Backbone bond lengths (Angstrom), bond angles and torsions (degrees), N, CA, C in turn:
res aa  C-N    CA-C-N  psi(-1)  N-CA   C-N-CA  omega(-1)  CA-C   N-CA-C  phi
1 M - - - 1.427 - - 1.533 109.60 -
2 N 1.340 119.12 132.11 1.441 118.31 -174.70 1.542 111.95 -79.14
3 N 1.348 115.16 165.68 1.491 120.42 -172.63 1.540 112.53 -61.46
4 N 1.330 116.81 -41.18 1.486 118.93 -179.04 1.519 111.65 -62.11
5 R 1.313 116.02 -39.37 1.436 119.67 -179.89 1.557 110.62 -68.16
6 K 1.338 117.19 -41.19 1.474 120.50 177.10 1.512 110.21 -61.43
7 K 1.324 118.51 -43.02 1.456 122.37 178.25 1.514 112.05 -61.78
8 S 1.330 116.09 -42.33 1.461 120.77 177.62 1.486 112.93 -61.90
9 L 1.363 115.30 -44.43 1.490 120.06 177.82 1.464 111.83 -64.32
10 A 1.337 119.16 -41.29 1.451 123.29 178.42 1.530 110.82 -63.46
11 G 1.294 116.18 -41.83 1.476 120.97 176.93 1.532 111.95 -62.52
12 L 1.329 115.86 -44.34 1.468 119.33 178.70 1.514 110.52 -65.10
13 A 1.325 117.58 -38.83 1.505 119.39 178.82 1.502 110.54 -63.88
14 L 1.333 116.32 -42.88 1.478 119.25 177.84 1.514 111.98 -62.38
15 L 1.340 117.25 -46.12 1.440 121.96 177.64 1.508 110.76 -59.39
16 G 1.327 118.02 -43.13 1.474 121.06 179.97 1.507 111.53 -63.60
17 A 1.377 117.39 -38.37 1.472 120.17 178.60 1.503 111.89 -65.70
18 L 1.345 115.71 -39.96 1.462 119.89 -179.07 1.546 112.01 -69.32
19 L 1.315 115.40 -40.74 1.460 119.61 179.45 1.512 111.47 -75.00
20 G 1.318 117.88 -24.58 1.470 121.40 -177.35 1.540 113.63 -78.31
21 G 1.308 118.55 -2.71 1.479 120.55 174.86 1.485 112.84 78.75
22 C 1.339 117.98 45.53 1.471 120.49 178.04 1.509 110.48 -65.74
23 A 1.297 118.94 164.52 1.450 124.28 -171.01 1.514 113.04 -75.35
24 T 1.296 120.74 -24.45 1.487 122.39 177.72 1.505 109.43 -135.31
25 S 1.309 116.25 162.23 1.449 122.04 177.42 1.509 108.46 -136.85
26 T 1.306 116.93 165.07 1.423 121.16 176.38 1.545 107.81 -126.31
27 M 1.324 115.66 131.00 1.467 120.41 175.14 1.519 104.87 -116.61
28 T 1.354 113.95 143.84 1.446 118.17 -176.56 1.520 111.09 -131.74
29 S 1.327 114.79 143.93 1.489 121.44 173.85 1.530 105.43 -140.84
30 S 1.361 115.88 145.25 1.462 115.51 -173.39 1.520 113.17 -131.67
31 T 1.347 113.30 156.41 1.491 123.40 171.97 1.511 105.50 -107.47
32 T 1.365 119.16 -140.76 1.452 119.89 -177.10 1.544 113.50 -125.99
33 G 1.331 120.11 12.93 1.472 121.75 178.63 1.482 109.17 -93.01
34 G 1.399 116.81 -149.56 1.459 121.49 -175.68 1.532 116.40 -125.98
35 A 1.339 119.39 -20.54 1.440 121.07 179.28 1.543 111.54 -81.08
36 S 1.364 115.24 166.10 1.450 120.25 -178.97 1.547 109.62 -129.43
37 L 1.298 118.17 148.79 1.447 124.67 174.60 1.507 108.34 -124.35
38 Q 1.324 117.67 119.94 1.428 122.92 174.62 1.495 110.65 -103.16
39 V 1.365 117.11 122.29 1.469 123.09 -174.98 1.520 108.05 -116.33
40 T 1.358 114.63 133.12 1.455 120.13 174.31 1.519 108.05 -116.70
41 P 1.364 117.22 113.42 1.436 119.35 179.83 1.560 112.31 -69.48
42 E 1.349 115.80 139.22 1.442 122.50 173.67 1.520 107.58 -127.74
43 V 1.311 116.59 133.87 1.462 119.64 -176.18 1.516 109.88 -100.83
44 A 1.360 115.87 133.44 1.461 122.64 175.92 1.515 108.26 -118.14
45 S 1.290 118.29 122.74 1.481 121.65 -179.63 1.516 110.50 -68.35
46 G 1.324 115.35 167.67 1.471 120.90 177.26 1.498 110.75 -55.72
47 Q 1.326 116.59 153.27 1.460 122.10 -170.18 1.509 114.89 -93.78
48 Y 1.274 119.64 -24.54 1.469 121.33 -172.34 1.495 109.14 -107.77
49 R 1.301 115.66 135.76 1.491 120.77 -179.25 1.531 108.53 -127.28
50 T 1.299 115.34 144.60 1.428 122.83 177.47 1.544 107.54 -122.30
51 Q 1.301 116.47 147.22 1.457 119.15 177.64 1.529 109.32 -75.73
52 T 1.317 115.65 104.04 1.497 121.93 -179.77 1.521 107.13 -143.35
53 L 1.296 114.25 173.36 1.448 120.76 174.21 1.528 113.02 -84.33
54 A 1.322 116.73 -17.90 1.447 121.76 -178.62 1.513 111.90 -104.50
55 P 1.338 121.17 142.69 1.455 121.32 177.22 1.568 109.73 -68.18
56 L 1.320 116.77 132.21 1.462 119.29 -178.07 1.518 113.24 -111.64
57 T 1.295 119.28 6.54 1.470 119.53 177.01 1.518 109.11 -119.31
58 Y 1.314 115.57 147.11 1.462 121.66 172.01 1.549 106.17 -83.69
59 T 1.342 114.34 148.26 1.461 121.41 178.25 1.531 109.10 -126.58
60 R 1.302 115.15 173.60 1.482 121.81 176.52 1.535 112.05 -50.41
61 D 1.314 116.78 -35.86 1.489 119.37 -179.75 1.494 114.10 -69.46
62 D 1.323 119.54 -14.76 1.447 122.98 177.42 1.504 113.66 -84.08
63 I 1.296 118.55 -13.61 1.476 121.68 -178.69 1.557 109.89 -77.98
64 R 1.324 115.81 127.17 1.436 121.14 177.02 1.536 111.88 -112.18
65 H 1.311 116.02 -17.82 1.473 120.56 -178.99 1.518 108.10 -152.34
66 L 1.329 116.46 135.09 1.448 123.66 179.57 1.539 108.42 -126.80
67 V 1.319 117.42 128.26 1.465 122.68 176.73 1.496 107.16 -118.36
68 V 1.344 117.95 128.59 1.454 123.71 177.33 1.544 107.30 -118.83
69 K 1.328 114.63 120.11 1.478 120.79 -174.41 1.511 111.32 -114.16
70 L 1.320 117.00 146.41 1.448 123.70 -179.59 1.521 108.69 -109.21
71 Y 1.377 115.53 133.13 1.451 121.47 179.46 1.530 108.51 -127.68
72 K 1.347 115.84 151.34 1.439 121.75 169.99 1.537 106.58 -95.95
73 V 1.316 117.08 135.74 1.445 122.75 -179.89 1.521 110.24 -106.56
74 T 1.308 117.85 124.36 1.444 122.24 179.34 1.565 106.83 -128.12
75 P 1.336 118.78 171.39 1.465 120.25 178.01 1.544 111.81 -58.38
76 E 1.323 117.61 -23.54 1.475 121.71 178.98 1.511 113.20 -80.86
77 G 1.322 117.48 -13.06 1.459 121.58 -177.78 1.519 111.87 133.39
78 E 1.324 115.67 -162.32 1.444 120.17 178.28 1.528 110.00 -105.31
79 Q 1.345 114.07 142.17 1.460 121.25 177.62 1.517 106.52 -129.63
80 P 1.362 120.29 143.39 1.450 119.96 177.03 1.521 110.22 -59.30
81 A 1.326 116.44 134.61 1.483 120.79 173.49 1.544 106.35 -72.47
82 M 1.275 115.20 137.44 1.518 121.32 -170.93 1.508 110.08 -115.17
83 N 1.293 114.59 147.43 1.443 124.81 167.41 1.533 105.46 -117.39
84 G 1.334 115.93 94.23 1.466 118.29 -169.80 1.518 109.90 68.70
85 A 1.325 117.95 -121.58 1.464 123.07 178.87 1.554 112.26 -97.06
86 N 1.328 117.30 2.42 1.485 120.41 -172.62 1.521 109.28 -108.79
87 P 1.389 116.42 131.44 1.486 118.59 173.29 1.546 108.13 -63.28
88 I 1.306 114.78 148.78 1.500 119.94 -179.21 1.510 106.71 -90.15
89 Q 1.347 115.33 120.17 1.440 122.70 176.13 1.492 109.40 -155.21
90 L 1.332 115.09 154.98 1.457 122.72 177.59 1.519 108.25 -119.27
91 D 1.334 115.40 132.50 1.454 120.87 179.90 1.527 109.82 -110.19
92 L 1.343 116.35 133.46 1.446 119.99 174.77 1.542 108.93 -125.37
93 D 1.286 117.26 128.19 1.471 120.45 169.71 1.511 107.67 -93.51
94 A 1.337 113.52 154.85 1.455 118.15 179.46 1.502 108.28 -64.92
95 D 1.309 116.29 123.56 1.468 123.63 -179.52 1.500 107.67 -128.12
96 P 1.323 118.31 119.82 1.465 119.68 -176.37 1.517 112.92 -60.80
97 R 1.328 119.51 -20.65 1.450 120.62 179.96 1.563 110.43 -77.52
98 F 1.357 116.16 -35.28 1.449 119.88 -172.99 1.505 114.05 -109.46
99 G 1.338 118.83 -29.30 1.437 119.80 -170.37 1.513 109.24 61.40
100 F 1.287 118.08 -140.98 1.475 121.52 175.60 1.499 108.88 -119.56
101 S 1.306 118.98 36.30 1.445 121.71 178.27 1.560 112.00 -93.71
102 A 1.307 115.74 5.73 1.460 120.42 -177.77 1.534 109.86 -64.35
103 N 1.299 116.91 144.79 1.448 122.30 172.02 1.540 106.65 -85.90
104 L 1.284 116.53 126.35 1.475 123.49 -179.91 1.514 107.12 -104.15
105 T 1.327 116.90 129.70 1.447 120.49 -176.90 1.518 110.61 -121.71
106 F 1.358 113.92 127.03 1.470 120.41 170.72 1.524 106.01 -103.74
107 T 1.329 118.04 120.95 1.468 120.57 -176.06 1.532 109.89 -108.21
108 N 1.356 112.83 171.55 1.468 122.55 174.84 1.542 111.72 57.95
109 L 1.327 116.47 41.80 1.483 121.53 177.66 1.520 109.94 -78.52
110 H 1.294 116.46 147.72 1.474 121.48 -179.56 1.484 111.91 -78.04
111 P 1.325 116.62 139.92 1.490 119.61 176.39 1.536 110.72 -69.42
112 W 1.321 115.35 155.95 1.469 122.76 177.00 1.522 111.20 57.53
113 T 1.351 115.79 39.98 1.449 119.94 -179.04 1.527 108.13 -130.48
114 D 1.343 114.41 139.92 1.487 120.58 176.61 1.540 107.73 -90.47
115 Y 1.303 114.51 132.96 1.469 120.58 177.97 1.521 110.31 -125.11
116 R 1.316 117.43 155.94 1.437 124.81 172.45 1.548 107.56 -130.10
117 V 1.318 113.87 135.34 1.484 119.69 175.83 1.503 107.58 -113.58
118 R 1.326 116.68 128.17 1.457 121.65 -179.08 1.559 107.50 -120.23
119 G 1.350 112.64 140.16 1.485 119.42 177.44 1.520 109.30 -113.09
120 Y 1.332 116.09 139.03 1.449 123.61 179.42 1.557 108.59 -127.19
121 A 1.305 115.86 116.17 1.503 120.52 179.42 1.509 108.80 -101.28
122 Y 1.365 114.76 137.93 1.483 120.21 179.10 1.476 110.21 -125.99
123 K 1.328 115.40 147.78 1.491 119.44 -178.75 1.534 112.73 -88.71
124 A 1.345 116.50 0.78 1.449 120.68 177.62 1.532 107.22 -146.22
125 P 1.307 116.29 159.03 1.525 118.93 175.05 1.498 108.94 -55.53
126 G 1.359 115.35 148.87 1.444 118.97 -179.58 1.480 112.40 95.88
127 T 1.344 117.41 -174.35 1.439 121.44 -177.01 1.547 112.10 -128.38
128 A 1.306 117.79 37.14 1.471 120.50 178.16 1.511 109.69 -64.79
129 E 1.345 117.20 133.71 1.454 122.53 -179.13 1.515 110.98 -55.68
130 S 1.335 117.78 -34.45 1.453 121.96 -177.45 1.524 112.69 -70.85
131 D 1.352 116.80 -16.39 1.467 121.48 178.45 1.521 113.65 -99.34
132 L 1.361 116.98 1.82 1.472 121.25 -179.49 1.532 108.00 -71.92
133 I 1.334 117.38 125.89 1.455 121.58 -178.17 1.546 112.99 -122.45
134 S 1.334 116.38 15.23 1.464 119.64 177.85 1.506 111.12 -117.29
135 L 1.306 117.35 156.35 1.446 122.91 178.18 1.514 109.59 -88.43
136 D 1.322 119.04 117.96 1.440 123.05 -176.35 1.539 112.67 -56.37
137 A 1.317 115.60 -50.50 1.491 119.84 -176.24 1.542 112.95 -65.10
138 S 1.280 119.26 -28.58 1.474 123.67 -175.38 1.542 111.98 -94.65
139 S 1.337 118.16 -5.42 1.427 122.04 -173.40 1.532 111.30 -114.70
140 S 1.336 115.29 52.43 1.476 119.59 -179.88 1.512 109.93 -147.26
141 I 1.356 115.23 159.60 1.437 121.79 171.16 1.531 107.86 -138.36
142 D 1.349 114.59 151.09 1.446 120.67 175.74 1.499 109.83 -110.68
143 I 1.306 117.06 147.97 1.480 121.14 178.64 1.541 107.50 -148.69
144 T 1.327 114.64 141.41 1.468 121.21 173.46 1.538 107.30 -106.82
145 V 1.319 115.72 118.09 1.470 119.30 178.59 1.550 105.71 -87.29
146 E 1.348 115.44 119.91 1.455 120.45 -176.40 1.510 112.51 -107.90
147 N 1.341 118.04 -26.95 1.450 121.28 -172.67 1.490 110.82 -127.88
148 V 1.309 116.37 133.54 1.490 121.08 -178.31 1.505 112.44 -64.48
149 D 1.313 119.06 -34.57 1.479 120.95 -171.42 1.537 112.05 -96.54
150 R 1.271 118.62 19.77 1.468 119.24 -174.46 1.521 110.17 -109.72
151 V 1.352 115.55 147.83 1.468 121.00 171.92 1.513 106.29 -105.84
152 Y 1.290 117.46 121.76 1.496 124.71 177.66 1.501 106.54 -96.11
153 A 1.342 115.69 136.87 1.451 121.21 176.65 1.545 108.74 -122.35
154 K 1.313 114.21 130.00 1.473 120.43 -178.45 1.546 109.70 -139.73
155 R 1.358 114.04 153.90 1.422 119.62 172.97 1.513 108.28 -103.74
156 L 1.350 116.10 133.01 1.486 120.42 179.19 1.495 109.31 -107.36
157 K 1.336 115.66 111.76 1.461 120.33 -178.27 1.541 106.12 -81.63
158 I 1.317 115.57 124.09 1.480 123.15 176.07 1.529 106.37 -98.69
159 Q 1.330 118.47 102.21 1.438 122.24 -177.66 1.538 109.24 -87.19
160 L 1.337 114.10 116.88 1.453 119.89 -179.01 1.543 110.58 -84.97
161 I 1.343 115.82 151.73 1.455 120.27 179.07 1.500 109.88 -85.97
162 D 1.331 115.47 167.83 1.468 120.02 173.62 1.524 108.62 -83.84
163 R 1.285 117.82 150.68 1.474 121.36 174.52 1.548 108.66 -72.49
164 V 1.311 112.58 145.44 1.479 119.27 175.10 1.510 108.37 -76.57
165 F 1.317 116.75 127.55 1.481 120.59 -179.53 1.526 108.98 -74.85
166 N 1.323 116.49 134.23 1.422 122.10 175.77 1.518 108.63 -143.99
167 G 1.309 118.43 114.27 1.469 119.51 -177.08 1.515 110.97 -158.66
168 Q 1.304 115.94 172.58 1.442 122.33 -179.46 1.512 108.20 -138.44
169 A 1.350 115.74 149.62 1.488 118.88 175.69 1.506 106.07 -140.89
170 T 1.342 113.99 146.84 1.461 120.15 176.15 1.548 108.81 -134.75
171 A 1.304 116.19 144.98 1.423 122.94 176.59 1.530 108.72 -152.40
172 S 1.326 118.19 153.16 1.461 119.67 -175.05 1.556 109.55 -77.31
173 T 1.325 116.40 -40.66 1.459 118.90 179.72 1.537 108.65 -139.72
174 V 1.317 117.56 128.43 1.455 120.86 179.62 1.529 108.01 -119.43
175 T 1.349 116.84 129.41 1.473 121.07 -179.96 1.531 107.88 -119.38
176 F 1.289 117.64 124.31 1.451 124.27 176.50 1.496 108.96 -87.30
177 T 1.360 115.35 124.72 1.450 119.06 178.77 1.504 108.18 -118.56
178 D 1.348 116.29 172.49 1.452 119.92 179.41 1.577 108.71 -64.53
179 G 1.293 118.13 107.09 1.462 122.65 178.49 1.490 114.07 88.06
180 G 1.310 121.74 14.82 1.440 121.93 178.35 1.497 112.49 -178.63
181 L 1.335 113.95 -167.66 1.455 122.01 174.52 1.514 109.83 -150.53
182 T 1.301 115.21 154.05 1.433 121.15 176.95 1.532 109.08 -132.30
183 H 1.318 115.48 164.17 1.463 119.94 177.47 1.524 109.00 -134.08
184 A 1.289 114.89 155.48 1.475 121.52 174.07 1.469 108.88 -114.91
185 G 1.287 118.59 147.01 1.488 123.65 -179.97 1.491 109.21 81.26
186 S 1.356 114.19 -160.89 1.494 119.52 -175.36 1.523 109.43 -83.04
187 A 1.295 114.81 156.84 1.469 121.62 179.54 1.563 107.10 -139.15
188 S 1.312 116.68 149.69 1.441 120.74 172.82 1.514 110.87 -139.62
189 V 1.331 115.04 150.99 1.444 120.42 -179.23 1.520 107.47 -135.35
190 S 1.318 117.97 135.49 1.477 120.50 176.04 1.541 108.57 -132.32
191 F 1.324 115.83 146.90 1.431 122.57 178.64 1.523 109.45 -123.48
192 E 1.361 114.55 146.98 1.436 119.23 177.67 1.512 109.20 -111.19
């Protein structure tokens, strides 16, 4: 079988797997070196919980858009890794077939270079700051690429924030007691 036919069949097989709804996918973005970094996002819900009637933590199901960006780290700080004039980043929209378990691959990384990968989770499509639900400082990993021919594999923990509590309560009579409070008559509570 000639090389062109093998490439065509391999391309059709890959397209069929992607269209067939396989359990994981791979997204790739590249620079100009030779090493590769494979990142697997893992979501961690907010850490603090309060006893309320409304859920106060974001979960994996609240993510509608995930952006993973690659930076070069130097003594002067971090700078976006670039592919020509474009910053290197991978965008994933919430897809019921894949979720966010896809392996993300950054290829052609430069040897003897420090990189940082940052993940940004959003509760709506797009990248509006008001929709950001991950903690920037807790959603990153650092890696030093030492060898051109090596594939580095890392897990990127995406730390989600807690929801801001917003609610109202009404009662006809409230009595504060030692260690608690009581009310008389009817009471209602609403959450936003």
